[in-house]
C-alpha positions as CSV (number, residue, x, y, z in Angstrom):
1,X,-0.1,0.0,0.1
2,X,2.9,2.3,0.4
3,X,4.6,1.7,-2.6
4,X,1.2,2.2,-4.6
5,X,0.5,5.5,-3.3
6,X,4.0,6.8,-3.7
7,X,4.0,5.4,-7.2
8,X,0.5,6.4,-8.0
9,X,1.4,10.0,-6.6
10,X,4.6,10.5,-9.0
11,X,2.8,9.3,-12.1
12,X,-0.5,10.7,-11.7
13,X,1.0,14.3,-10.8
14,X,2.4,14.9,-14.1
15,X,-0.9,14.7,-15.8
16,X,-2.0,17.4,-13.2
17,X,0.9,19.8,-14.0
18,X,-1.1,21.8,-16.5
19,X,-4.2,22.3,-14.1
20,X,-1.6,23.1,-11.3
21,X,0.0,25.7,-13.7
22,X,-3.3,27.5,-14.8
23,X,-4.7,27.5,-11.0
24,X,-1.7,28.8,-9.4
25,X,-0.3,30.8,-11.9
26,X,2.9,28.8,-12.2
27,X,5.9,29.2,-14.7
28,X,7.6,26.3,-16.2
29,X,10.5,26.5,-13.4
30,X,7.6,26.6,-11.1
31,X,6.2,23.2,-12.1
32,X,9.9,21.9,-12.1
33,X,10.1,22.6,-8.5
34,X,6.5,20.9,-7.8
35,X,8.3,17.6,-9.3
36,X,11.7,18.1,-8.0
37,X,11.2,19.2,-4.5
38,X,9.9,15.5,-4.0
39,X,12.5,13.8,-6.0
40,X,15.3,15.8,-4.6
41,X,14.7,15.4,-1.0
42,X,13.8,11.9,-1.4
43,X,17.4,11.2,-3.3
44,X,19.0,12.9,-0.4
45,X,17.4,11.1,2.4
46,X,16.9,7.3,1.0
47,X,20.2,6.0,2.7
48,X,19.5,8.1,6.0
49,X,16.2,6.8,6.7
50,X,17.5,3.2,6.0
51,X,19.9,3.6,8.6
52,X,17.9,5.3,10.9
53,X,15.3,2.4,10.6
54,X,18.0,-0.3,11.7
55,X,19.0,1.8,14.7
56,X,15.3,3.0,15.8
57,X,13.4,0.1,14.7
58,X,11.8,-0.7,11.0
59,X,8.1,-0.5,12.0
60,X,8.8,2.6,14.1
61,X,10.4,4.4,10.9
62,X,7.8,3.1,8.4
63,X,4.9,4.1,10.5
64,X,6.1,7.7,10.9
65,X,6.8,7.8,7.3
66,X,3.2,6.9,6.7
67,X,1.9,9.8,8.7
68,X,4.4,12.3,7.2
69,X,3.4,11.4,3.9
70,X,-0.3,11.7,4.4
71,X,0.2,14.7,6.1
72,X,2.1,16.1,3.2
73,X,-0.4,15.0,0.9
74,X,-3.2,16.8,2.9
75,X,-1.2,20.1,2.9
76,X,-0.4,19.8,-0.6
77,X,-4.1,19.5,-1.5
78,X,-4.8,22.4,0.6
79,X,-2.2,24.5,-0.6
80,X,-3.0,28.1,-1.5
81,X,-0.1,29.0,-3.5
82,X,2.9,27.4,-5.4
83,X,5.5,27.9,-2.6
84,X,3.1,26.3,-0.1
85,X,2.7,23.0,-2.6
86,X,6.3,23.2,-3.0
87,X,7.3,23.1,0.4
88,X,4.6,20.2,1.0
89,X,5.8,18.2,-1.8
90,X,9.1,18.5,0.4
91,X,7.7,17.0,3.5
92,X,5.7,14.4,1.6
93,X,9.4,13.3,0.4
94,X,10.6,13.0,3.9
95,X,7.9,10.5,4.5
96,X,8.4,8.7,1.3
97,X,12.0,8.2,2.4
98,X,10.9,6.2,5.0
99,X,8.5,3.9,2.9
100,X,10.4,2.1,0.2
101,X,13.8,1.2,1.8
102,X,12.3,0.2,5.0
103,X,9.4,-1.6,3.8
104,X,11.7,-3.6,1.5
105,X,13.5,-4.6,4.8
106,X,10.5,-5.3,6.5
107,X,9.4,-7.9,3.9
108,X,13.0,-9.3,4.0
109,X,12.9,-9.7,7.9
110,X,9.1,-10.9,7.8
111,X,9.3,-13.7,5.4
112,X,12.4,-15.6,6.1
113,X,11.7,-18.7,4.2
114,X,13.2,-18.0,0.6
115,X,10.2,-19.1,-1.5
116,X,7.8,-16.9,0.4
117,X,10.2,-14.0,0.3
118,X,10.4,-14.4,-3.3
119,X,6.5,-14.2,-3.9
120,X,6.1,-11.5,-1.4
121,X,8.6,-9.6,-3.5
122,X,7.0,-10.3,-6.7
123,X,3.8,-9.0,-5.4
124,X,5.8,-5.9,-4.2
125,X,7.3,-5.4,-7.7
126,X,3.9,-6.0,-9.5
127,X,2.5,-3.2,-7.5
128,X,5.0,-0.4,-9.5
129,X,3.8,-2.1,-12.7
130,X,0.0,-1.4,-11.9
131,X,0.9,2.1,-10.4
132,X,2.8,3.0,-13.7
133,X,-0.1,1.8,-16.0
134,X,-2.9,3.0,-13.5
135,X,-1.0,6.5,-12.6
136,X,-1.7,8.6,-15.7
137,X,-5.1,7.5,-16.1
138,X,-6.2,7.5,-12.5
139,X,-4.6,11.1,-12.3
140,X,-6.6,12.3,-15.5
141,X,-10.2,11.3,-14.4
142,X,-9.2,12.6,-10.6
143,X,-8.1,16.0,-12.1
144,X,-11.3,16.1,-14.8
145,X,-13.7,15.1,-12.0
146,X,-12.4,17.1,-8.8
147,X,-9.4,19.0,-10.0
148,X,-5.4,18.6,-9.2
149,X,-6.0,18.3,-5.6
150,X,-7.8,15.2,-5.8
151,X,-4.4,13.4,-6.7
152,X,-3.1,14.3,-3.1
153,X,-6.5,13.2,-1.4
154,X,-6.4,9.7,-2.6
155,X,-3.1,9.5,-0.5
156,X,-4.8,10.2,2.8
157,X,-7.4,7.2,3.4
158,X,-5.0,4.8,1.9
159,X,-1.9,6.2,3.7
160,X,-4.1,5.9,7.0
161,X,-5.3,2.4,6.4
162,X,-1.8,1.0,5.8
163,X,-0.5,2.9,9.2
164,X,-3.6,0.9,11.0
165,X,-2.4,-2.5,9.3
166,X,1.2,-2.0,10.1
167,X,0.4,-1.3,13.6
168,X,-1.7,-4.5,13.9
169,X,0.3,-6.7,12.2
170,X,4.0,-5.8,11.2
171,X,6.3,-6.8,13.8
172,X,9.1,-4.6,15.1
173,X,12.9,-5.3,14.2
174,X,16.1,-3.9,14.2
175,X,19.6,-4.7,12.9
176,X,22.2,-6.2,15.3
177,X,24.6,-3.9,14.2
178,X,23.4,-0.9,12.4
179,X,25.5,1.4,10.2
180,X,26.6,4.6,12.1
181,X,25.5,8.3,11.0
182,X,27.2,10.2,8.8
183,X,26.0,13.7,9.2
184,X,28.5,15.5,7.5
185,X,28.5,13.2,4.4
186,X,24.4,13.5,4.4
187,X,24.8,17.2,4.3
188,X,27.5,17.3,1.5
189,X,25.0,15.2,-0.5
190,X,22.0,17.6,0.2
191,X,24.1,20.5,-0.9
192,X,25.5,18.9,-3.9
193,X,22.1,17.9,-5.1
194,X,20.2,20.7,-4.1
195,X,22.5,23.7,-5.7
196,X,23.2,21.6,-8.9
197,X,19.2,21.3,-9.4
198,X,18.8,24.8,-8.5
199,X,21.3,26.1,-10.7
200,X,19.8,24.1,-13.5
201,X,16.1,25.1,-13.1
202,X,17.1,29.1,-12.7
203,X,19.4,29.3,-15.3
204,X,16.9,30.2,-18.1
205,X,15.4,33.1,-15.8
206,X,19.0,34.5,-14.4
207,X,21.4,33.3,-17.2
208,X,23.7,30.6,-17.3
209,X,26.8,33.5,-16.6
210,X,24.7,35.0,-13.9
211,X,26.8,35.0,-10.3
212,X,23.7,33.1,-8.7
213,X,23.9,30.2,-11.4
214,X,27.7,30.1,-11.4
215,X,27.7,30.2,-7.4
216,X,25.4,27.0,-7.4
217,X,27.4,25.3,-9.7
218,X,30.8,26.1,-7.8
219,X,28.9,25.1,-4.7
220,X,28.0,21.6,-6.2
221,X,31.5,20.9,-7.5
222,X,32.8,22.2,-3.7
223,X,30.5,19.7,-2.2
224,X,31.2,17.0,-4.6
225,X,35.1,17.2,-3.9
226,X,34.5,17.4,-0.3
227,X,32.4,14.4,-0.3
228,X,34.8,12.3,-2.0
229,X,37.6,13.4,0.2
230,X,35.7,13.1,3.7
231,X,34.1,9.6,2.7
232,X,37.4,8.3,1.8
233,X,38.5,8.7,5.0
234,X,35.3,7.4,7.0
235,X,35.5,3.4,8.6
236,X,31.4,3.4,7.6
237,X,31.0,6.2,4.8
238,X,27.8,6.9,3.6
239,X,28.7,6.3,0.3
240,X,32.2,4.5,-0.3
241,X,34.2,6.0,-3.1
242,X,35.9,2.8,-4.1
243,X,32.5,1.6,-5.1
244,X,33.3,3.8,-8.1
245,X,36.3,1.7,-8.9
246,X,34.0,-1.2,-10.3
247,X,33.1,-0.4,-13.7
248,X,29.9,-2.3,-13.5
249,X,28.8,-0.4,-10.2
250,X,29.7,3.2,-12.3
251,X,27.9,2.1,-15.3
252,X,25.1,1.2,-13.3
253,X,24.9,4.4,-11.4
254,X,25.2,6.1,-15.0
255,X,22.6,4.2,-16.9
256,X,20.2,4.9,-13.6
257,X,20.9,8.8,-14.0
258,X,20.1,8.6,-17.7
259,X,17.4,6.4,-17.9
260,X,15.3,8.0,-15.1
261,X,16.4,11.5,-16.8
262,X,14.9,10.2,-19.8
263,X,11.8,9.3,-18.2
264,X,11.4,12.3,-15.9
265,X,11.7,14.6,-19.1
266,X,9.3,12.5,-21.0
267,X,6.5,12.6,-18.5
268,X,7.0,16.6,-17.8
269,X,7.1,17.3,-21.6
270,X,4.3,14.8,-22.6
271,X,1.7,16.1,-20.0
272,X,2.2,19.5,-21.4
273,X,2.4,18.8,-24.8
274,X,-0.7,16.9,-24.7
275,X,-2.9,19.4,-22.7
276,X,-1.3,22.4,-23.7
277,X,-0.8,22.1,-27.3
278,X,-3.3,19.4,-28.3
279,X,-5.7,20.9,-26.0
280,X,-6.7,17.3,-24.6
281,X,-8.5,16.8,-21.1
282,X,-6.4,15.2,-18.6
283,X,-8.4,12.0,-18.9
284,X,-7.8,11.9,-22.4
285,X,-4.0,12.9,-22.0
286,X,-3.8,10.0,-19.7
287,X,-5.2,7.7,-22.0
288,X,-2.6,8.9,-24.6
289,X,0.1,8.0,-22.2
290,X,-1.1,4.3,-21.5
291,X,0.8,2.8,-24.4
292,X,4.0,3.6,-22.7
293,X,2.5,2.5,-19.2
294,X,1.4,-0.7,-20.4
295,X,4.7,-1.7,-22.3
296,X,6.5,-0.8,-19.2
297,X,4.4,-3.2,-17.2
298,X,4.7,-5.9,-19.7
299,X,8.6,-5.8,-20.3
300,X,9.8,-5.3,-16.5
301,X,9.2,-8.8,-15.6
302,X,10.3,-10.0,-19.0
303,X,13.6,-8.0,-18.5
304,X,14.2,-9.9,-15.1
305,X,14.1,-13.2,-16.9
306,X,16.4,-11.9,-19.4
307,X,19.0,-10.8,-16.5
308,X,18.7,-14.3,-15.1
309,X,19.0,-16.2,-18.2
310,X,21.2,-14.0,-20.4
311,X,23.1,-11.6,-18.0
312,X,22.4,-7.9,-18.0
313,X,24.0,-6.9,-21.2
314,X,21.0,-7.6,-23.8
315,X,18.3,-5.9,-21.6
316,X,20.3,-2.7,-21.2
317,X,21.2,-2.4,-24.9
318,X,17.6,-3.2,-25.8
319,X,16.3,-0.8,-23.3
320,X,19.0,2.1,-24.7
321,X,18.0,1.1,-28.1
322,X,14.1,1.6,-27.4
323,X,14.5,4.8,-25.9
324,X,16.8,6.1,-28.4
325,X,14.7,5.6,-31.2
326,X,11.7,6.8,-29.4
327,X,13.6,10.2,-28.9
328,X,14.6,10.3,-32.6
329,X,11.2,9.4,-33.7
330,X,9.3,12.2,-31.6
331,X,12.2,14.8,-32.5
332,X,12.0,14.2,-36.3
333,X,8.1,14.5,-36.5
334,X,7.6,16.9,-33.9
335,X,4.3,18.8,-34.6
336,X,1.4,20.4,-33.2
337,X,-1.0,18.1,-34.6
338,X,1.4,15.0,-34.9
339,X,-0.9,11.8,-36.1
340,X,-1.9,9.5,-33.2
341,X,-0.1,6.3,-34.7
342,X,3.1,8.1,-35.1
343,X,2.7,9.4,-31.1
344,X,1.6,6.2,-30.0
345,X,4.5,4.3,-31.8
346,X,7.1,6.5,-30.0
347,X,5.4,6.1,-26.5
348,X,5.5,2.5,-27.2
349,X,8.9,2.2,-27.8
350,X,9.7,4.3,-24.8
351,X,7.8,2.1,-22.6
352,X,9.7,-0.9,-23.8
353,X,12.9,0.8,-23.3
354,X,12.2,1.8,-19.8
355,X,10.6,-1.4,-18.9
356,X,13.7,-3.4,-19.8
357,X,16.2,-1.0,-17.9
358,X,15.0,-1.3,-14.2
359,X,16.2,-5.1,-13.7
360,X,19.6,-4.7,-15.0
361,X,20.4,-1.7,-13.0
362,X,20.6,-3.2,-9.8
363,X,22.1,-6.5,-11.0
364,X,24.9,-4.7,-12.8
365,X,25.3,-2.3,-9.6
366,X,26.0,-5.3,-7.3
367,X,27.8,-7.2,-9.9
368,X,30.9,-8.9,-8.3
369,X,30.4,-6.9,-4.9
370,X,31.1,-8.9,-1.4
371,X,27.5,-9.9,0.0
372,X,28.1,-7.5,3.0
373,X,28.1,-4.4,0.3
374,X,25.5,-5.5,-2.3
375,X,22.6,-3.8,-0.3
376,X,24.5,-0.7,0.1
377,X,25.4,-0.7,-3.8
378,X,21.7,-1.3,-4.6
379,X,20.9,1.6,-2.4
380,X,23.3,4.0,-4.2
381,X,21.9,2.6,-7.5
382,X,18.3,3.6,-6.0
383,X,19.2,6.8,-5.1
384,X,20.7,7.5,-8.6
385,X,17.4,6.8,-10.0
386,X,15.9,9.6,-8.3
387,X,18.9,12.0,-8.8
388,X,18.2,11.2,-12.6
389,X,14.5,12.0,-12.5
390,X,15.5,15.4,-10.8
391,X,17.7,16.1,-13.4
392,X,15.7,15.1,-16.5
393,X,13.1,17.5,-14.9
394,X,15.3,20.2,-14.6
395,X,17.2,20.2,-17.6
396,X,14.4,19.6,-19.9
397,X,12.3,22.2,-17.8
398,X,14.9,24.4,-18.6
399,X,15.2,23.9,-22.1
400,X,11.4,24.7,-22.5
401,X,11.7,28.0,-20.2
402,X,14.7,29.1,-22.3
403,X,12.0,28.8,-25.3
404,X,9.9,31.6,-23.6
405,X,7.0,29.7,-21.8
406,X,5.8,31.3,-18.9
407,X,2.7,31.2,-16.5
408,X,0.6,32.5,-19.6
409,X,0.2,29.5,-21.6
410,X,2.5,27.3,-23.8
411,X,0.2,27.4,-27.2
412,X,1.2,30.9,-28.0
413,X,5.2,30.3,-27.7
414,X,6.4,31.0,-30.8
415,X,9.4,28.6,-30.3
416,X,7.4,25.8,-28.9
417,X,8.3,23.3,-31.7
418,X,12.1,23.6,-31.9
419,X,11.8,23.9,-28.0
420,X,10.0,20.3,-28.0
421,X,12.4,18.8,-30.5
422,X,15.4,19.9,-28.4
423,X,13.7,18.1,-25.7
424,X,13.3,14.9,-27.6
425,X,16.9,14.9,-28.7
426,X,17.8,15.1,-25.1
427,X,15.9,12.2,-24.4
428,X,17.4,10.3,-27.4
429,X,20.7,11.3,-26.1
430,X,20.2,9.8,-22.8
431,X,18.9,6.6,-24.4
432,X,22.1,6.3,-26.5
433,X,24.1,6.7,-23.3
434,X,22.2,3.8,-21.9
435,X,23.1,1.6,-24.7
436,X,26.9,2.4,-24.7
437,X,27.1,2.3,-21.0
438,X,25.2,-1.3,-21.1
439,X,28.0,-2.4,-23.6
440,X,30.9,-0.9,-21.6
441,X,29.8,-2.1,-17.9
442,X,29.1,-5.7,-18.9
443,X,32.3,-7.1,-20.6
444,X,35.0,-9.3,-19.2
445,X,37.3,-6.2,-18.5
446,X,34.4,-4.5,-16.4
447,X,33.8,-8.1,-14.3
448,X,37.4,-7.7,-13.6
449,X,37.2,-4.3,-12.2
450,X,34.5,-5.3,-10.1
451,X,36.5,-8.2,-8.4
452,X,39.3,-5.8,-7.8
453,X,37.1,-3.3,-6.3
454,X,35.4,-6.4,-3.9
455,X,39.0,-7.1,-3.0
456,X,39.1,-3.4,-1.8
457,X,36.0,-3.4,0.2
458,X,36.6,-7.0,1.8
459,X,40.0,-5.4,3.0
460,X,37.9,-2.8,4.8
461,X,35.0,-5.0,6.1
462,X,38.0,-7.0,7.7
463,X,40.6,-4.7,7.7
464,X,41.6,-5.6,11.3
465,X,42.5,-9.1,10.6
466,X,39.0,-10.4,11.8
467,X,36.6,-12.2,9.8
468,X,33.9,-9.3,10.3
469,X,33.6,-9.0,6.7
470,X,33.1,-12.8,5.8
471,X,30.9,-13.1,8.6
472,X,28.7,-9.9,7.2
473,X,28.5,-11.9,3.9
474,X,27.3,-14.7,5.4
475,X,24.6,-13.5,7.6
476,X,21.2,-14.2,6.5
477,X,18.9,-11.8,4.9
478,X,17.0,-11.6,7.9
479,X,20.0,-10.1,9.8
480,X,21.1,-7.7,7.7
481,X,20.7,-3.9,7.6
482,X,18.0,-2.3,5.8
483,X,20.4,-1.0,2.9
484,X,21.5,-4.5,2.4
485,X,18.6,-6.0,2.4
486,X,17.5,-3.8,-0.5
487,X,19.6,-5.7,-2.5
């Protein structure tokens, strides 16, 4: 239930963006912040929430996450202006960061028998596909019937029901040895993501060479350098820089950023195009996006089977090819009255590509890693997904804003077609990057770098001559930390 409301909220919100723009008088940059306020905060707090749940109790943190998400949703529906809505979305994200990784850890600790655990995780994964398919359609229906506020109302009864069921049925659990907090590393991550995204979103309004934008980019670079230097010296870093010596891990992080940047940009520009340019209702726009969602639903389990039987290279290459083809097709045929057959073909190609990319990301990230570190590697890959989504909305939204789109509507903007074409070329470039990275990060040489990185990480785990690293790898899933169990 927690995954359902989080996923539905994300996919349904994009259909509501034009109504939010009209009702609150928001500019394109304002709409970007409505989306990115959530994904940025979520990305910054995912790993912190997981380690906090290990220390304080997973059920306790999960219940607090549900209450914060419900409260944030209620405040979103009552927001009288854009600033209030952005702030409420950030509060939603604080709660959301306590849900997905902690819930996966709860599942892992509740279902200790491998067959039962596999079935439970299968149900969990199926909810993602259902929400992807139902999100645009349900969002369009709610917006047409009751306005954009209804998208957030839905979260309240479902979230409260999940809270009650958690209280009644979920046992409390903690990690035998939780990871130590890393407040400095956490602060540097927040500064890095926040300043980078702010600089990109505000660059059309202030100019790329303005002191504000250049200062944001300088702060982001400084935070990145500080994060690498500081984390290299910690015994239990928030993100171990030595992970990036593994080419499969680095490739998986880059693939996650590129693929989800393409998805974030795709949903952002598509919802505005269908409703502002083609003048479709929110419900009809949701129906138009259904082919993409359905292909994602169909291809996601197929990708998992391909990874199991053939390895991650084939689905990664096919995913990159699908997203690249979709971007090129829509860029070359961009028109205010594009035939629906061409439009749906582009959406189907993108849905196939995105549906194939998720399973190999996690598989490639943990490839060759010590079992004790595999969950942390998977958590970093999950964070990279949110970072990519934020950057996709920021970059493509900035391109659209640079074309002169303001709060007065997009249909009158003379440069819309060229701006939309640029957005689709960016999507195709992200797909091409996924394809290339899929080839580079899955070969024999890449696996050798993963083995060398694993050797270094094992040295840290058991660097005092003890068998701590080996014992951590032998622990059953029920005794692992939240971030480890995410693997």
